[in-house]
Every structure is written in structure tokens, then in C-alpha cells.
ZAMARGU-4260 file (C-alpha; in steps of 0.2 Angstrom, whole numbers, plus 5000, padded with zeros to 4 digits):
<rodrens>
0) 4765/4962/5036 | 4762/4965/5016 | 4775/4971/5004 | 4775/4976/4985 | 4785/4964/4972
5) 4798/4977/4966 | 4804/4963/4953 | 4810/4972/4941 | 4799/4959/4927 | 4783/4962/4936
10) 4773/4948/4938 | 4756/4948/4929 | 4740/4940/4938 | 4730/4928/4932 | 4736/4924/4914
15) 4742/4903/4910 | 4747/4909/4894 | 4760/4923/4900 | 4764/4922/4917 | 4777/4936/4919
20) 4779/4951/4907 | 4790/4949/4892 | 4805/4959/4897 | 4819/4944/4901 | 4827/4945/4918
25) 4846/4950/4916 | 4856/4936/4924 | 4874/4938/4927 | 4887/4942/4912 | 4907/4943/4917
30) 4909/4954/4903 | 4908/4973/4909 | 4903/4979/4889 | 4920/4991/4890 | 4932/4979/4886
35) 4936/4970/4904 | 4930/4957/4914 | 4925/4954/4932 | 4926/4937/4940 | 4917/4924/4943
40) 4915/4921/4925 | 4897/4914/4931 | 4891/4920/4949 | 4887/4901/4950 | 4892/4884/4954
45) 4905/4877/4942 | 4917/4867/4951 | 4932/4857/4947 | 4935/4866/4928 | 4944/4858/4917
50) 4947/4867/4900 | 4954/4864/4882 | 4957/4872/4866 | 4954/4863/4849 | 4956/4875/4835
55) 4947/4893/4840 | 4935/4886/4851 | 4940/4884/4870 | 4927/4871/4878 | 4925/4869/4899
60) 4918/4855/4909 | 4916/4854/4926 | 4907/4842/4943 | 4889/4841/4944 | 4889/4825/4956
65) 4871/4817/4959 | 4862/4830/4948 | 4857/4824/4930 | 4860/4826/4916 | 4877/4831/4920
70) 4896/4837/4914 | 4891/4852/4903 | 4901/4857/4888 | 4902/4875/4887 | 4913/4883/4872
75) 4920/4901/4870 | 4932/4910/4858 | 4938/4924/4871 | 4937/4914/4889 | 4923/4926/4894
80) 4908/4924/4886 | 4904/4907/4885 | 4888/4897/4875 | 4880/4880/4882 | 4885/4866/4869
85) 4879/4851/4879 | 4878/4838/4893 | 4890/4825/4889 | 4879/4812/4900 | 4861/4813/4899
90) 4858/4802/4914 | 4870/4789/4926 | 4859/4777/4933 | 4871/4763/4942 | 4861/4757/4958
95) 4845/4763/4968 | 4857/4775/4977 | 4857/4783/4961 | 4839/4784/4959 | 4837/4792/4978
100) 4829/4772/4982 | 4830/4762/4997 | 4834/4778/5007 | 4850/4777/4998 | 4857/4793/4987
105) 4873/4799/4979 | 4871/4818/4987 | 4890/4826/4981 | 4895/4805/4975 | 4892/4807/4956
110) 4901/4815/4944 | 4916/4825/4949 | 4932/4830/4944 | 4930/4829/4926 | 4950/4828/4914
115) 4942/4837/4898 | 4955/4832/4884 | 4956/4831/4866 | 4965/4818/4854 | 4965/4814/4834
120) 4948/4819/4832 | 4942/4813/4847 | 4934/4823/4864 | 4939/4814/4881 | 4931/4816/4899
125) 4939/4806/4912 | 4929/4807/4928 | 4927/4800/4945 | 4911/4791/4954 | 4912/4789/4972
130) 4910/4769/4975 | 4915/4765/4955 | 4928/4764/4944 | 4932/4780/4932 | 4919/4785/4918
135) 4925/4789/4901 | 4913/4799/4894 | 4921/4802/4871 | 4915/4810/4858 | 4919/4817/4839
140) 4910/4831/4840 | 4907/4841/4856 | 4887/4842/4853 | 4888/4824/4853 | 4883/4810/4854
145) 4892/4806/4869 | 4898/4786/4874 | 4903/4781/4888 | 4913/4767/4895 | 4920/4762/4912
150) 4939/4758/4915 | 4946/4743/4923 | 4949/4754/4939 | 4946/4768/4949 | 4960/4784/4950
155) 4956/4799/4963 | 4955/4817/4955 | 4965/4809/4939 | 4972/4819/4923 | 4978/4813/4905
160) 4990/4817/4895 | 4993/4812/4877 | 5011/4813/4873 | 5019/4816/4857 | 5024/4801/4857
165) 5007/4794/4854 | 5006/4788/4871 | 4994/4791/4884 | 4999/4796/4906 | 4987/4795/4921
170) 4992/4805/4935 | 4979/4805/4951 | 4982/4802/4969 | 4980/4815/4984 | 4998/4825/4990
175) 5007/4809/4984 | 5005/4809/4965 | 5007/4793/4956 | 5008/4791/4938 | 5004/4776/4926
180) 5003/4774/4905 | 4987/4771/4898 | 4983/4753/4888 | 4981/4760/4871 | 4961/4757/4874
185) 4961/4770/4889 | 4952/4757/4901 | 4968/4751/4911 | 4986/4754/4915 | 5001/4747/4909
190) 5006/4733/4919 | 5020/4738/4927 | 5019/4757/4921 | 5014/4762/4939 | 5024/4772/4949
195) 5026/4788/4962 | 5031/4802/4953 | 5027/4814/4967 | 5029/4809/4985 | 5017/4818/4998
200) 5028/4827/5009 | 5033/4837/4991 | 5015/4846/4995 | 5005/4843/4978 | 4987/4841/4984
205) 4976/4833/4973 | 4963/4838/4956 | 4978/4838/4946 | 4981/4844/4928 | 4994/4837/4917
210) 5002/4846/4901 | 5016/4848/4891 | 5024/4866/4887 | 5038/4868/4877 | 5045/4851/4877
215) 5042/4851/4900 | 5030/4844/4907 | 5020/4854/4920 | 5007/4847/4934 | 4995/4859/4943
220) 4987/4856/4961 | 4974/4862/4973 | 4983/4861/4992 | 4967/4865/5004 | 4975/4860/5022
225) 4976/4876/5028 | 4979/4890/5016 | 4972/4885/5000 | 4982/4888/4985 | 4988/4880/4971
230) 5006/4873/4970 | 5014/4864/4951 | 5027/4855/4947 | 5037/4854/4932 | 5050/4843/4926
235) 5060/4839/4907 | 5054/4821/4908 | 5038/4814/4909 | 5044/4802/4924 | 5053/4815/4934
240) 5061/4820/4946 | 5048/4835/4948 | 5051/4850/4956 | 5039/4858/4964 | 5033/4879/4967
245) 5024/4877/4983 | 5011/4893/4975 | 5008/4898/4957 | 4995/4906/4964 | 4989/4909/4985
250) 4977/4921/4995 | 4967/4926/4980 | 4950/4927/4988 | 4945/4946/4981 | 4943/4952/4999
255) 4926/4939/5002 | 4924/4935/5020 | 4921/4917/5024 | 4903/4913/5029 | 4892/4902/5037
260) 4900/4885/5035 | 4891/4868/5042 | 4904/4860/5055 | 4912/4848/5049 | 4909/4835/5061
265) 4891/4838/5056 | 4894/4838/5037 | 4887/4820/5034 | 4875/4817/5046 | 4857/4817/5042
270) 4849/4824/5059 | 4845/4843/5061 | 4847/4855/5069 | 4865/4855/5063 | 4881/4863/5071
275) 4883/4880/5060 | 4900/4889/5062 | 4896/4910/5061 | 4905/4917/5048 | 4925/4921/5050
280) 4933/4940/5041 | 4949/4932/5048 | 4960/4933/5031 | 4964/4912/5035 | 4967/4908/5017
285) 4952/4898/5015 | 4941/4903/5001 | 4958/4906/4990 | 4957/4901/4972 | 4963/4884/4970
290) 4960/4869/4959 | 4961/4874/4942 | 4973/4876/4925 | 4982/4882/4910 | 4975/4886/4893
295) 4984/4898/4879 | 4975/4907/4867 | 4975/4906/4846 | 4984/4924/4849 | 4998/4916/4859
300) 4991/4923/4878 | 4991/4913/4892 | 4977/4912/4905 | 4971/4900/4919 | 4955/4897/4927
305) 4954/4891/4945 | 4937/4888/4955 | 4935/4897/4974 | 4923/4891/4989 | 4911/4907/4989
310) 4902/4902/5002 | 4885/4895/5001 | 4881/4901/4982 | 4894/4886/4977 | 4910/4885/4971
315) 4915/4896/4956 | 4925/4899/4942 | 4938/4913/4939 | 4951/4918/4925 | 4966/4926/4927
320) 4980/4932/4916 | 4997/4920/4917 | 5015/4929/4920 | 5028/4918/4915 | 5042/4920/4927
325) 5058/4909/4928 | 5049/4896/4921 | 5034/4897/4930 | 5016/4900/4924 | 5011/4912/4940
330) 4993/4918/4940 | 4993/4935/4942 | 5002/4950/4933 | 5019/4955/4934 | 5024/4965/4951
335) 5007/4955/4961 | 5012/4937/4954 | 5000/4924/4961 | 4985/4936/4965 | 4972/4937/4953
340) 4962/4952/4947 | 4945/4954/4949 | 4943/4963/4934 | 4955/4965/4919 | 4956/4966/4902
345) 4948/4954/4891 | 4958/4940/4882 | 4964/4946/4865 | 4953/4939/4850 | 4955/4939/4830
350) 4938/4949/4831 | 4927/4955/4843 | 4913/4944/4853 | 4898/4947/4859 | 4892/4947/4877
355) 4883/4930/4879 | 4880/4918/4895 | 4877/4900/4892 | 4861/4899/4901 | 4842/4908/4902
360) 4836/4905/4920 | 4818/4911/4921 | 4806/4896/4911 | 4788/4898/4906 | 4790/4878/4901
365) 4781/4883/4883 | 4799/4872/4874 | 4797/4854/4868 | 4811/4852/4880 | 4817/4857/4898
370) 4830/4869/4894 | 4848/4865/4899 | 4849/4877/4915 | 4838/4863/4923 | 4847/4847/4934
375) 4835/4834/4940 | 4841/4830/4958 | 4847/4811/4957 | 4839/4801/4941 | 4820/4804/4937
380) 4808/4794/4935 | 4802/4800/4917 | 4786/4793/4918 | 4781/4807/4930 | 4785/4822/4924
385) 4777/4831/4907 | 4780/4846/4899 | 4765/4840/4884 | 4750/4836/4897 | 4747/4852/4900
390) 4755/4865/4887 | 4765/4880/4895 | 4768/4870/4911 | 4780/4858/4921 | 4769/4845/4926
395) 4777/4835/4941 | 4767/4820/4948 | 4772/4815/4968 | 4780/4798/4973 | 4781/4794/4991
400) 4794/4801/5001 | 4798/4807/5019 | 4805/4823/5016 | 4812/4835/5002 | 4827/4829/5006
405) 4823/4811/4997 | 4808/4818/4986 | 4810/4813/4967 | 4810/4820/4951 | 4812/4837/4962
410) 4820/4851/4947 | 4834/4861/4950 | 4846/4875/4945 | 4861/4882/4953 | 4855/4899/4964
415) 4864/4914/4955 | 4874/4927/4965 | 4875/4939/4972 | 4859/4940/4974 | 4843/4933/4967
420) 4825/4930/4970 | 4816/4916/4960 | 4799/4917/4959 | 4789/4901/4955 | 4770/4900/4948
425) 4759/4883/4955 | 4743/4876/4950 | 4737/4865/4966 | 4722/4859/4957 | 4728/4842/4954
430) 4736/4839/4971 | 4729/4824/4982 | 4730/4823/5000 | 4746/4820/5006 | 4755/4830/4992
435) 4768/4844/4996 | 4771/4854/4980 | 4784/4870/4980 | 4799/4879/4978 | 4815/4875/4988
440) 4833/4879/4990 | 4842/4862/4991 | 4857/4863/5003 | 4858/4856/5020 | 4851/4862/5026
445) 4838/4865/5017 | 4819/4876/5017 | 4806/4877/5005 | 4789/4886/5003 | 4776/4875/4994
450) 4756/4870/4996 | 4754/4855/5006 | 4734/4845/5001 | 4725/4838/5015 | 4708/4832/5019
455) 4706/4848/5028 | 4710/4856/5011 | 4725/4866/5005 | 4738/4876/5016 | 4754/4889/5012
460) 4767/4880/5021 | 4784/4887/5025 | 4797/4872/5033 | 4814/4874/5037 | 4826/4860/5040
465) 4837/4867/5053 | 4822/4874/5067 | 4811/4859/5060 | 4798/4874/5062 | 4784/4871/5049
470) 4772/4889/5047 | 4757/4885/5038 | 4743/4895/5031 | 4727/4892/5026 | 4723/4897/5008
475) 4708/4892/4993 | 4717/4900/4979 | 4720/4888/4964 | 4735/4898/4958 | 4749/4905/4971
480) 4765/4914/4968 | 4780/4906/4979 | 4797/4916/4981 | 4813/4914/4988 | 4824/4932/4992
485) 4841/4925/4994 | 4857/4936/4996 | 4873/4929/4996 | 4885/4944/5002 | 4874/4940/5018
490) 4868/4921/5017 | 4850/4927/5021 | 4833/4921/5013 | 4820/4925/5016 | 4800/4916/5008
495) 4783/4925/5003 | 4768/4921/4994 | 4755/4927/4985 | 4737/4923/4978 | 4737/4939/4965
500) 4756/4941/4959 | 4756/4958/4965 | 4756/4958/4984 | 4766/4945/4994 | 4763/4939/5011
505) 4781/4933/5021 | 4780/4918/5026 | 4791/4909/5041 | 4809/4916/5052 | 4825/4919/5041
510) 4834/4907/5034 | 4853/4905/5035 | 4860/4896/5019 | 4877/4889/5021 | 4893/4882/5014
515) 4892/4863/5015 | 4902/4848/5009 | 4887/4836/5012 | 4881/4840/4992 | 4896/4847/4988
520) 4887/4859/4980 | 4878/4878/4983 | 4862/4882/4985 | 4849/4875/4971 | 4833/4881/4967
525) 4820/4866/4968 | 4805/4862/4959 | 4795/4849/4969 | 4780/4837/4973 | 4779/4824/4984
530) 4769/4813/4994 | 4769/4810/5013 | 4754/4797/5013 | 4769/4781/5005 | 4759/4782/4989
535) 4760/4793/4972 | 4747/4807/4974 | 4741/4819/4961 | 4752/4831/4950 | 4758/4850/4953
540) 4760/4862/4936 | 4771/4876/4937 | 4768/4888/4925 | 4783/4898/4927 | 4796/4902/4936
545) 4806/4920/4935 | 4826/4923/4940 | 4828/4941/4945 | 4847/4946/4949 | 4847/4966/4954
550) 4865/4964/4951 | 4868/4954/4936 | 4885/4964/4932 | 4904/4966/4939 | 4900/4983/4946
555) 4886/4988/4957 | 4887/5002/4953 | 4894/5011/4936 | 4912/5020/4936 | 4907/5039/4937
560) 4917/5045/4925 | 4915/5064/4923 | 4907/5066/4938 | 4916/5072/4955 | 4916/5059/4971
565) 4925/5060/4987 | 4933/5042/4993 | 4932/5038/5009 | 4939/5024/5019 | 4927/5009/5024
570) 4936/5009/5041 | 4934/5025/5046 | 4926/5043/5042 | 4945/5048/5036 | 4948/5047/5016
575) 4957/5053/5001 | 4961/5074/5006 | 4973/5088/4999 | 4984/5095/5011 | 4995/5110/5004
580) 4996/5104/4989 | 5000/5087/4995 | 4988/5070/4996 | 4982/5065/5012 | 4973/5057/5024
585) 4961/5067/5032 | 4940/5072/5028 | 4937/5068/5012 | 4939/5080/4997 | 4932/5079/4979
590) 4940/5072/4964 | 4934/5072/4947 | 4937/5055/4939 | 4945/5054/4923 | 4940/5040/4911
595) 4957/5031/4905 | 4947/5015/4894 | 4947/4997/4897 | 4937/5000/4916 | 4952/5013/4919
600) 4952/5029/4929 | 4961/5044/4934 | 4957/5056/4950 | 4960/5073/4947 | 4961/5086/4961
605) 4964/5102/4953 | 4977/5101/4941 | 4985/5088/4948 | 4982/5069/4947 | 4983/5054/4961
610) 5000/5046/4954 | 5009/5031/4959 | 5028/5028/4956 | 5037/5012/4956 | 5043/5009/4973
615) 5023/5010/4976 | 5022/5029/4982 | 5010/5038/4981 | 5007/5058/4977 | 4998/5073/4968
620) 5008/5075/4950 | 5002/5089/4936 | 5005/5084/4918 | 4992/5074/4905 | 4989/5055/4917
625) 4996/5043/4909 | 4999/5024/4916 | 5006/5029/4933 | 4990/5041/4935 | 4979/5025/4930
630) 4970/5014/4941 | 4960/5000/4937 | 4942/5002/4944 | 4939/4987/4953 | 4924/4981/4966
635) 4925/4970/4980 | 4911/4955/4979 | 4902/4967/4994 | 4903/4982/4982 | 4917/4992/4991
640) 4929/5000/4978 | 4946/4995/4976 | 4959/5005/4966 | 4974/4995/4957 | 4990/5003/4951
645) 4993/5001/4933 | 5012/5002/4938 | 5016/4988/4948 | 4998/4980/4949 | 4994/4981/4970
650) 4981/4994/4975 | 4978/5009/4983 | 4980/5009/5002 | 4975/5022/5015 | 4983/5014/5032
655) 4969/5013/5045 | 4986/5016/5059 | 4998/5027/5051 | 4986/5034/5039 | 4998/5034/5025
660) 4994/5032/5008 | 5005/5018/4998 | 5000/5008/4984 | 5009/4991/4989 | 4993/4980/4994
665) 4994/4963/4985 | 4972/4965/4987 | 4958/4968/4998 | 4960/4958/5014 | 4944/4948/5021
670) 4942/4958/5036 | 4943/4974/5029 | 4957/4980/5041 | 4971/4985/5027 | 4964/5000/5021
675) 4961/4997/5000 | 4943/4997/5004 | 4935/5014/4999 | 4917/5018/4999 | 4914/5032/4985
680) 4901/5047/4984 | 4893/5057/4969 | 4893/5076/4973
</rodrens>
């Protein structure tokens, strides 16, 4: 079977100087351009986030595990539009396992759970490394240079607080939270100062963030046993006693279904095939927002940030308005505390901020250095890759490996959702016998498409680690296009190739992408070259890679302002109707969509509007529409419509059983059985 490319950035055949069309592929932007934003902030892996504000800028870093460089520094003035600053760590080489040598690796065990702080003119990042002591990275300018030192001990998921008296404290632990005062040089704890401040039975979890607000001490943490959530603790004295709130954020998954997961029993196994659990639509709280913290903006607004296990694409970052109640910083809005709107109004700033994203994903390798989006899988061998030996190409020289998993110098970038298609152009003239080069989906299990060179010539190959199958097609073309169509909502990928950049042919079976805790990261796109004959081989020249995203914004379909639509429940043929002048469930009837500003809409039937009362009842009301008639127009991750009332910040719901219409839902359930999701059709 043959099909034509549907990529917006049309491919040009046979041109080394300009491999792709000049129109750059758009990438996910959280800013909707109408005063609102849509979560996630980045639709690619950004886990274990920590954020600080210094002056007008907020700075952000997160876990990077085994990838190098690590600890990205991003900055923003509005918490929505971010720009890349630098990496705090170029590489971390603490033994053969960091270099993929001697059969060892640090998959999922490199840099993780950083604590980002600023004190007396110095930026600090304290971070964990498995089997090593806690690492400290410091700089007086966030752009660097950053200096690495090592503490004299390891502290699991630590967070550091510089108190008003100039003393520094660290807290850490899993469930039981411990604290100690740090020495002046921050490399050790003051003897005799370590104590348990919160017992394991209090429900505080791990991934702590330590703050002082208004003279009180606050700790946020992540709870992942059973229902994932964010507990918090507070005290008047730094040493306690601490009062624990079991959840300031809970059950917020934006309606996402738990997808394919590698069975826990197989998470650490190196033997395929793996046991993969199928998707589970039940609202079991396993994807809920959890680990994160709090930041206050220059104009005084409070915002929360936390991550969510977004299935195989990785753990993604979300931004939430904070509502203080009874002295607790709840994530969410009044009337719906603990829940987070997927789309909401951007934080206020002294001046408007332009839409920006931290990374360019597509690359023609024409620069003097790799773009910041790229990270090596483990510590690279610097002499075995080049951007200068052949200008305009990434050259990867093959090193011996038994498989893609242990191939050195694999260059990776985070996959991006909800759907994306990487297309890489490979020139094969430099391959030697035994070389395998191409484009991979780095995950457990992994899959790749590439070119194998043997004594018999070249073969276009696709390998699926889960099945162990390798499909091969003989080729003679010196230049091939390698493609992986990835849908992170269905978690399915299909591979294809082309020898002219226009016509693509499928190869291999559909591949299932999964969430797994071996790499502790989502799927990564990877360019690779290794040799299967136990020796160094030739070289692979990659001309370019294009990452096409069909849905780079928070709405898959724009809000149909000024148009007439019907609203059908996604659970049945029924929808919003009007009977005897009253709102009712039935055959969907027409409503005009009125623009209420800030991504909000009023729904008009005749001379009346759908209106929500304070008790969550819903009716039709005539007159000029106001807050009671306004709904925040929000899409679930899979594209259905959810309408959040501005009266109580809860969602319009058509009960599948009783057919009653109310506005009382805290948010769409993952199984869709709550009647919150609607399918709209323009007439």
C-alpha cells in the first residue's frame, strides 16, 4: 500500500541544502492568544518541576534522568510563555553506567527531583542521583556558568529553604518527612539537627517543596499510593508541629483515560516481550495532578504548578490558579477547590507577553551547535559525532552495540503530543557493514525504522522490541526519509519510509507506546547509529528532521463564535434541547455561540440564554447575558467539549440516567459516564 504525505511542511526531494520546506512546523503553545491558556504548559515531558521567582522573572527546572545535557533552565514573565535559558549540567559522568559501558546504564536513574532556589544573589539547584550523593549546582547568573559540587550525603526528594534568619534547612523523605539544618557551605547537615518533623502515618508522600508564606511554613508533597493527589502541611514554627491537609489538589486528570502501562512486575526486566496492561477508563485517580509547588507573581497572584502522568508521552506540567481558604493554598477556583481548569485566564502581568515556546523541534543541522531541544542518551562520546565534518548534516559514527537500547551517542528529543510525526532524512553512503542507523521511539518497549548495511547491501528495516519482529525491504537509494506517525491519545504509532520524500510506504505492524518506569520518561524521538559486529563502523549523515504537529494549540477546533451549533452528549444521541420554552434533554437543537471574551461563550436559543444559578440549577433566561450565562469553553484532551460555568466553576452536565441538566460536576470523568462531555456540530 502507498500513500501520500500529509505533512504541512511538504518534503522536497533530493536537496541537501534545504531538506524541508521553509515553513517551520508549529509546535504546542499553551497560550491561546485570547487571554487564556490551556494545560499542559508543554505537551512534552517536564517532570518533577520546581519554580522560583526572582524579580519579574520566574525560573523553572525539572528532572532529566539519564539524558545529557540536563537540568534545563526556562524563564517566563507570565508563567505561560517560556523561553529556554540554558542547561545547568552539560554532562554527569560518575562511572561506566553513565556512559552505557560494560553493560551498565542509568536509565531512569540520573538527575531527578531538583530543588530550585535563589538566595543572596546565587541560584541553587539541589538534585538527586541514584547511588550517589546529592548534587548542588550554583550560578550567579541563570545563563551560567553553573558549578557542580557534591554534598556529603544523599537526601531523597529534598527541598531547601533559606529562612529569614539566614539559616538554611533541608527536608526530604518518603512519607516520613525529615528535616535538618544545613551547614554554611550547604554540603552537610549541622550535627544533631536532624529530626523527623512529619511521621509516615500523616499522609505526606514524597516530592516535597518547602516554603515560607506570611510567617508560616508550608510543605507540599505528592501522594501516589491509590489515588494520586497533593497533600500539604503547615506550621508556625519551622520545626513544627505540622498540621496536614490530605489534599489541596486531587482527582484532576482533565478526563484523560489511563493508557497502556508496562506491568510493574516487568518494569525493571530487560527481557521482551513485556506484560502490558491495557487502557483503564475507570476514574481511579491514577493520572491525577500531584507533585509540584507554589509561586506568587509580581502583581500578587498565587499560582500552583504540578505534574500529571499523561500516559506514554510522559509526565507533563500544568498551571493552576490558587484559592486560599482557611489558610490553605488550594489548587483550583472558588466553588471547585482541588480541581484545575484545563483552560483558564492567564496570570496578570504589568505588560502583555508575546506567545513563545522554549524549543524549536525541527532541525536542519545547519547551526554551529545542536539546538537545545536535543539531549544525548547517557554521556556522549564527543569524538564520534559532528556537525562540521559535513556542513548541514548531523554525522553519527557507529560504535559497537548489541541493540538500540545500549547504543551510544543516540541523540534524543522528547516526543510531543497530542499527535506528532517525526520525519528524518538519512544519507547512507557512509555506512559500513554491520551498521544500523535510523529513527527510533526510545521507550520500553522501543521500536525503530532505519537502514541496515550488510555484505549483501542495504535494507530498509523496522524493528519492534515487544514482538521481536524485524521487517526488511531491500533498497538501493542513498537517501531515505524515515517517519513515525505517533498518536499519544490512542498510543499507537505507524512507521513508513520514502526514497523520494513524497511517497511514503508503510513497514511493520502498528506499535503500542506505553507508560513505564524503567526510563522514568515518556517516549523520545531518537536518531541513532550503531554497529552489530562488535567494532566501530562507518557514519550516518542525517540531513534534517521535521516534527509535524497537527494540533499545536489547546483547541483542536476553534470556538465557533457567531455560528449556530448543536450540542450532543458523547454518551448518547440526546443533547441540549428546548421543550415548551425550557432547557431539556432530547434531540439536539440549535444554539448560537456568543463571544463573551477570554475564551468564554454564551449559548443562545431564540431570545434566551442557558443560565446557571448559584445552586447549580440550569435554565433558559432572557436579557443581556452576564456571568451566569457565561461558560469557559474547554476541550478535554481527546477533543470533546466541556463547559465550565463562571458562577461556581463547575461543569455543565447532562445526566446519562436521569437526563437532568445541571452545572454541578467538578470536571469530566475519565470514563465519560458523568455526562460532562459534549460533541458540537456547526450547522
